[in-house]
N, C-alpha and C positions, 0 to 999 in steps of 0.2 A: 728424677727420683731413681735411685738404684734399687735393684731387686735383690732379695735375699739370695745367698749362694745356692740354696736348694732350687730356686727358680731360674738359675742361670742357664739351664739346658732346656731345649724344647720339651714340651710336655709329652709324655707317653702314658697312655691309659694304664698300662700294667704297672709302670713305675709309680704313678700316683696312687693306685690301689694298694701297692706294697707299702707305701708310706702311711696310708690310712690304717692298714692292718698293724704295722709296727707301732703306730701311735697308741695302740691298745696294750702293747707289751712286747717284750722280746720273744723271738721265735727263731727257729733254725731255717736255713735255706731249704732243707729237705721237707720241712713242714709247710713252709710258705709257698714253694713252687707249685704244688698241686692246687692250692687254693686260687692261684693266679692262672692256672692252665699253661704253665711254662715248665720247661726242663730245668734241672738244677743249674746247668750250664748257662742257659738263656737268662735265668734270674740273676745269676752271678754277674753276667755282662751288664744287665740293667743297673744293678746296684753299684757296679764299678764306675758307671757314668756319673753317679752322684758325687758331689764334692766331699772331701775329707772333712770330718767334723759335723756331718749331717746326722740325722736321726739314726742312720744305719751304722755309724762308726762304732765298732766293737759290739754291735747288737746281734750279729749273726755268726753262726759257726759253720 
């Protein structure tokens, strides 16, 4: 059984929490980062790990 692309990377608690928050609606990196306890740079790195076409594609500024 193949896994969906979003599950192709090892789980990361902050990345999974970001996905849960994004499922509620679009938000910016600068709004999301403090909710996760991450810097904008660290959050951008985590989001960059996610495959293109995921829930984050085009959702963050």
